[in-house]
Rosetta silent file (secondary structure, phi, psi, omega in degrees, C-alpha in Angstrom):
SEQUENCE: MRMVKALVWLTIATALAMAGGCDTFEQPPRKALPSTATDIHESDWNNYFPPDYCYLLKAQIRPQEFETYRIKLKFVPIPETMKEELYWPGWDNFGGQWWNPSANEQETFHDPTMSGSQHAFMKYENGYVYYLEYAGF
SCORE:     score description
SCORE:     0.000 S_00000001
   1 L     0.000  -40.815  178.525    0.000    0.000    0.000 S_00000001
   2 H   -61.142  -39.230 -179.654    2.837    2.417    0.816 S_00000001
   3 H   -63.049  -40.495  179.828    4.361    1.782   -2.585 S_00000001
   4 H   -65.485  -44.744  178.710    1.074    2.651   -4.307 S_00000001
   5 H   -61.736  -43.511  179.482    0.735    5.901   -2.312 S_00000001
   6 H   -62.181  -40.970  179.314    4.311    6.876   -3.112 S_00000001
   7 H   -65.573  -39.292  178.396    3.722    6.150   -6.793 S_00000001
   8 H   -63.985  -47.615  179.499    0.527    8.259   -6.790 S_00000001
   9 H   -63.596  -39.039  178.205    2.301   11.216   -5.142 S_00000001
  10 H   -63.632  -40.906  178.958    5.233   10.902   -7.520 S_00000001
  11 H   -64.248  -44.409  179.739    2.848   10.916  -10.491 S_00000001
  12 H   -63.935  -46.018 -179.798    1.011   14.001   -9.186 S_00000001
  13 H   -61.807  -40.992  178.880    4.251   15.872   -8.482 S_00000001
  14 H   -64.372  -43.367  179.732    5.599   15.037  -11.941 S_00000001
  15 H   -63.335  -43.197  178.598    2.377   16.177  -13.621 S_00000001
  16 H   -63.869  -42.675  179.777    2.375   19.465  -11.692 S_00000001
  17 H   -63.574  -40.917 -179.925    6.011   20.125  -12.507 S_00000001
  18 H   -69.036  -31.144 -179.295    5.440   19.441  -16.204 S_00000001
  19 H   -85.615   -3.500  179.384    2.374   21.707  -16.226 S_00000001
  20 L    88.146   10.356 -178.501    4.244   24.511  -14.550 S_00000001
  21 L   -78.468   -4.247 -177.236    2.400   24.232  -11.269 S_00000001
  22 L  -121.105   52.712  179.179    5.616   23.986   -9.269 S_00000001
  23 L   -81.288   66.353 -176.484    7.395   27.219  -10.040 S_00000001
  24 L  -100.143   -5.180 -179.099    9.164   27.291   -6.687 S_00000001
  25 L   -82.154  152.741  176.531   12.701   27.886   -7.951 S_00000001
  26 L   -84.295  135.809  177.517   14.274   31.325   -7.929 S_00000001
  27 L   -65.276  143.448  178.326   15.026   32.816  -11.312 S_00000001
  28 H   -52.455  -40.076  177.804   18.783   33.295  -11.987 S_00000001
  29 H   -62.404  -33.611  178.044   18.417   37.117  -12.244 S_00000001
  30 H   -69.754  -43.957  179.899   16.846   37.145   -8.777 S_00000001
  31 H   -61.914  -32.882 -176.084   19.576   34.926   -7.334 S_00000001
  32 L   -78.903  -10.684  179.898   22.263   37.206   -8.779 S_00000001
  33 L   -61.397  148.064  175.551   20.943   40.323   -7.021 S_00000001
  34 L   -65.321  153.473 -177.942   23.172   41.732   -4.293 S_00000001
  35 L   -64.943  -17.559  179.940   22.107   40.821   -0.757 S_00000001
  36 L   -87.139   -1.016 -179.478   21.432   44.514   -0.087 S_00000001
  37 L   -61.228  139.585  178.487   18.719   44.721   -2.786 S_00000001
  38 E  -131.752  174.923  177.201   15.378   46.018   -1.520 S_00000001
  39 E    48.455   53.641 -175.420   11.904   46.730   -2.909 S_00000001
  40 E   -88.726  130.581  176.793   12.083   43.622   -5.115 S_00000001
  41 E  -128.149  141.679  176.568    9.236   42.898   -7.544 S_00000001
  42 E  -139.329  151.982  174.237    8.912   39.968   -9.932 S_00000001
  43 E  -152.811  140.815  173.828    6.388   38.803  -12.449 S_00000001
  44 E  -144.062  155.710  179.393    6.398   35.981  -14.946 S_00000001
  45 E  -140.811  136.031 -178.502    4.102   34.536  -17.516 S_00000001
  46 E  -140.939  131.834 -179.313    4.562   31.266  -19.337 S_00000001
  47 L  -109.662   14.145  176.664    2.544   29.719  -22.138 S_00000001
  48 L    34.735  -40.289  177.968    4.549   26.437  -22.265 S_00000001
  49 L  -144.308  119.441  -12.360    3.340   25.635  -25.819 S_00000001
  50 L   -62.563  166.931 -173.199    4.585   27.222  -27.926 S_00000001
  51 L   -73.272   74.838  174.658    7.308   28.279  -25.502 S_00000001
  52 L   -96.581  136.740  175.370    6.282   31.901  -24.993 S_00000001
  53 E  -155.460  163.470  176.325    7.268   33.526  -21.728 S_00000001
  54 E  -146.420  131.998  178.269    7.975   36.845  -20.083 S_00000001
  55 E  -130.091  128.473  179.775    9.915   37.479  -16.868 S_00000001
  56 E  -122.117  140.589  176.493   10.208   40.897  -15.196 S_00000001
  57 E  -140.196  134.172  174.781   12.353   41.903  -12.244 S_00000001
  58 E  -133.803  131.322  179.379   12.694   45.284  -10.555 S_00000001
  59 E  -149.150  144.939  177.646   14.924   45.864   -7.531 S_00000001
  60 E   -87.037  120.733  177.810   16.420   48.821   -5.746 S_00000001
  61 L  -141.739  164.680  178.826   20.233   48.631   -5.712 S_00000001
  62 L   -79.020  155.906 -178.850   23.122   51.090   -5.622 S_00000001
  63 H   -54.904  -43.288 -179.353   24.777   52.224   -8.905 S_00000001
  64 H   -68.283  -28.909  176.086   28.028   50.366   -8.195 S_00000001
  65 H   -70.151  -33.366  177.723   26.010   47.218   -7.406 S_00000001
  66 H   -61.520  -44.659  179.969   24.305   47.515  -10.787 S_00000001
  67 H   -59.627  -44.082  178.192   27.659   47.367  -12.582 S_00000001
  68 H   -63.147  -43.611  179.701   28.634   44.249  -10.638 S_00000001
  69 H   -62.493  -46.758 -179.917   25.202   42.696  -11.306 S_00000001
  70 H   -60.388  -44.425 -179.694   25.356   43.499  -15.024 S_00000001
  71 H   -68.095  -38.974  179.022   28.827   41.988  -15.354 S_00000001
  72 H   -60.094  -39.494  179.271   27.838   38.925  -13.315 S_00000001
  73 L   -87.753    0.901  175.764   24.980   38.239  -15.743 S_00000001
  74 L    63.285   36.276  176.504   27.282   39.040  -18.706 S_00000001
  75 L   -85.959  144.090 -178.252   25.087   41.776  -20.147 S_00000001
  76 E  -129.059  158.918  174.647   26.681   44.176  -22.619 S_00000001
  77 E   -60.368  148.354  178.152   25.602   47.456  -24.246 S_00000001
  78 L   -78.565  119.097  178.239   23.563   46.971  -27.392 S_00000001
  79 L   -64.676  144.862  179.878   25.789   47.862  -30.368 S_00000001
  80 H   -52.484  -39.266 -177.438   24.276   50.451  -32.723 S_00000001
  81 H   -66.347  -22.560 -178.751   24.503   47.941  -35.583 S_00000001
  82 H   -92.071  -17.439 -173.314   22.315   45.476  -33.672 S_00000001
  83 H   -56.747  -36.080 -179.668   19.578   47.876  -32.571 S_00000001
  84 L   -79.359  -23.280 -179.178   17.661   47.424  -35.806 S_00000001
  85 L   -79.707  -30.651 -177.498   18.095   43.628  -35.783 S_00000001
  86 L   -78.066  137.792  172.134   16.699   43.090  -32.291 S_00000001
  87 L   -79.878  112.322 -175.853   12.973   42.884  -31.820 S_00000001
  88 L  -117.621  107.484 -178.543   12.496   45.513  -29.148 S_00000001
  89 L   -78.507  -10.683 -178.814    8.991   45.890  -27.734 S_00000001
  90 L    95.102  155.701 -177.886    9.999   48.805  -25.505 S_00000001
  91 H   -73.907  -25.656 -171.293   10.250   49.148  -21.756 S_00000001
  92 H   -95.359   11.300 -178.616    6.715   50.387  -21.236 S_00000001
  93 H   -99.417   14.980 -175.533    4.796   47.495  -22.805 S_00000001
  94 L  -135.109  167.212  166.411    5.019   45.150  -19.816 S_00000001
  95 L    75.207  176.177  179.448    4.159   44.794  -16.159 S_00000001
  96 L  -102.411 -150.998 -175.870    1.769   46.298  -13.699 S_00000001
  97 L   -64.517  -33.266 -179.415    1.885   49.447  -11.604 S_00000001
  98 L   -73.176  -19.970 -179.499    5.246   48.596  -10.031 S_00000001
  99 L   -87.508   98.797 -172.317    6.837   48.218  -13.480 S_00000001
 100 L  -137.319   44.988  175.141    7.565   51.852  -14.336 S_00000001
 101 L   -72.143  155.816  176.063   10.807   52.320  -16.289 S_00000001
 102 L   -72.237  162.968  178.844   10.933   55.224  -18.682 S_00000001
 103 L   -75.249   -6.777 -178.989   10.651   54.495  -22.396 S_00000001
 104 L   -59.117  124.412 -178.776   14.221   55.793  -22.802 S_00000001
 105 L   -95.864    1.307  175.958   16.307   53.091  -24.454 S_00000001
 106 L   -65.459  149.015  178.452   19.641   54.724  -23.676 S_00000001
 107 L    60.376   31.457  174.226   21.851   52.679  -21.378 S_00000001
 108 L   -94.288  134.919 -179.159   19.969   49.471  -22.180 S_00000001
 109 E  -114.022  157.868  179.345   22.031   46.304  -21.970 S_00000001
 110 E  -137.880  163.909  176.665   21.314   42.864  -23.419 S_00000001
 111 L   -91.682  110.106 -175.915   22.394   39.258  -23.017 S_00000001
 112 L   -71.825   -9.254 -179.632   24.426   38.448  -26.153 S_00000001
 113 L   -82.764  -14.273 -179.688   24.025   34.685  -25.640 S_00000001
 114 L   -89.065  145.660 -178.626   20.300   34.812  -26.409 S_00000001
 115 L  -150.895 -179.517 -178.350   19.114   34.631  -29.979 S_00000001
 116 L    67.277 -127.640  179.941   16.130   33.879  -32.153 S_00000001
 117 L   -95.953    5.388  179.883   12.942   34.895  -30.373 S_00000001
 118 E  -102.099  127.564 -178.208   14.543   34.818  -26.907 S_00000001
 119 E  -142.387  151.820  173.845   15.894   38.118  -25.545 S_00000001
 120 E  -139.217  136.105 -178.437   16.917   39.643  -22.215 S_00000001
 121 E  -134.220  154.445  172.425   17.462   43.323  -21.457 S_00000001
 122 E  -149.637  157.205  173.508   18.285   45.383  -18.408 S_00000001
 123 E  -154.177  166.336 -179.556   18.804   48.978  -17.447 S_00000001
 124 E  -126.558  124.853  175.111   19.379   51.065  -14.354 S_00000001
 125 E  -156.634  146.519  178.591   17.480   54.236  -13.575 S_00000001
 126 L    53.342   33.969  176.799   16.232   56.110  -10.520 S_00000001
 127 L    83.992    6.124 -177.935   18.008   53.675   -8.207 S_00000001
 128 E  -123.514  145.245  168.046   16.403   50.550   -9.679 S_00000001
 129 E   -94.354  135.867  174.601   17.530   47.760  -11.952 S_00000001
 130 E  -116.271  125.369 -178.649   14.910   46.692  -14.497 S_00000001
 131 E  -122.937  129.794 -178.911   15.325   43.237  -16.014 S_00000001
 132 E  -131.504  124.053  175.379   13.142   41.987  -18.879 S_00000001
 133 E  -131.564  136.150 -179.526   13.387   38.556  -20.485 S_00000001
 134 E  -152.720  163.448  175.925   10.977   37.163  -23.031 S_00000001
 135 E  -149.337  148.335  170.607   10.602   34.644  -25.834 S_00000001
 136 L    81.958    3.764 -177.530    8.201   33.941  -28.639 S_00000001
 137 L   -78.797    0.000    0.000    6.509   37.321  -29.014 S_00000001
């Protein structure tokens, strides 16, 4: 009987994990934040099939911490030659009331390892880091 119960629970846990019902892990951008980060907000959306998703992070950090954070995540400035190639939906097309970056695209950084329909961007303004990652839009 114990074996049957264990098998049932294992089946349920596997089904929930596959359906996205067990999103208990911390996103890598959240883990990389400095321990002094405050006023942290996160939001994510996932459509599993096709693999469309959006992840937003906003946190208050000091300017020197932003540089360390950006380098840790290996984000680089967007080269002028790439700006037209990247699909850029803009900073103001996402999030709720807490998501309030300006539409200014100056000082926007990106993850050069992402390609195709997957992109990640970040910027620092007014004492906050804004991180946006999405795919499939």
